[in-house]
C-alpha positions, 0 to 999 in steps of 0.5 A, spaced: 139 938 212 140 936 220 133 936 223 132 941 230 126 937 233 122 940 239 116 935 243 111 939 246 107 935 252 100 938 252 097 935 259 093 938 265 094 933 270 102 931 267 104 938 268 101 938 276 105 932 276 098 928 278 102 922 273 109 921 269 109 924 262 110 918 258 107 921 251 113 927 251 118 922 252 116 917 247 117 922 242 123 924 243 125 917 243 122 916 236 126 922 233 133 920 235 130 914 232 129 917 226 137 920 227 134 927 229 137 931 235 131 933 240 133 941 241 127 942 248 122 939 250 116 943 254 110 939 259 104 945 259 097 944 261 091 944 256 091 952 255 091 956 249 097 961 251 102 955 254 102 951 248 103 957 243 108 960 248 111 953 248 112 953 240 115 959 239 120 958 244 122 952 241 122 956 234 124 961 236 130 956 238 131 953 232 126 947 232 125 945 225 119 941 226 116 941 233 112 935 236 106 936 240 102 930 244 096 931 247 089 934 246 087 932 240 081 928 242 074 931 243 074 932 251 073 939 253 079 941 255 083 938 249 084 944 245 091 944 242 089 944 234 086 950 235 092 953 240 096 952 232 091 954 228 091 960 231 099 961 230 099 957 223 100 961 217 097 954 214 095 948 216 097 941 213 091 938 212 094 931 209 098 929 215 092 929 219 088 925 214 094 920 212 094 919 221 087 918 220 087 913 216 093 909 219 090 909 225 083 906 223 087 901 221 089 899 228 082 903 232 076 905 232 076 910 235 082 914 231 076 917 229 075 922 234 082 924 233 083 931 231 091 931 230 094 936 225 100 939 222 100 946 220 106 952 220 108 957 225 113 961 222 118 956 218 116 950 222 112 944 222 107 943 228 105 936 229 099 935 233 099 927 235 095 923 240 096 922 247 096 916 248 104 915 247 104 909 242 099 912 238 103 919 238 109 915 235 105 910 230 102 917 227 109 919 227 112 913 223 105 915 218 108 921 216 115 920 217 117 920 209 114 926 208 118 931 213 125 932 210 121 935 204 117 939 207 122 941 213 127 942 206 122 946 202 121 950 208 127 952 209 128 954 203 132 949 201 134 947 194 130 941 192 129 937 186 122 939 185 
């Protein structure tokens, strides 16, 4: 299965041009490194409707996987998980559990992460940290489970 990916950066400051988005480009490079095709990118502020619209637009473009970066911490404006949960069919808690457990080996602050995975329509949405290195590391922790998950969501016959 050829994997089509969308990347959404969630950041008030980057969306206003106050600093460069580094997380989105880091995830684009990582996705391409896994042999995936990046079909679209979005940069939105920390607003539920903007996050949800960006995800819906990427699912409409045929993305099998959407990677978000930012908005998964504990700051009052960090609302990416809530925005995704509102439009999700189901949550896949194992992804967040693994990302946090593996990240704890790198930084004790990983316990503050609210990274998660959810299914929106037939698309897997991974909510990753805003720090570029953290986003790429967390993706790496779960990357081996992604192809099978996407095949199941797309109803591709599997050995299971």
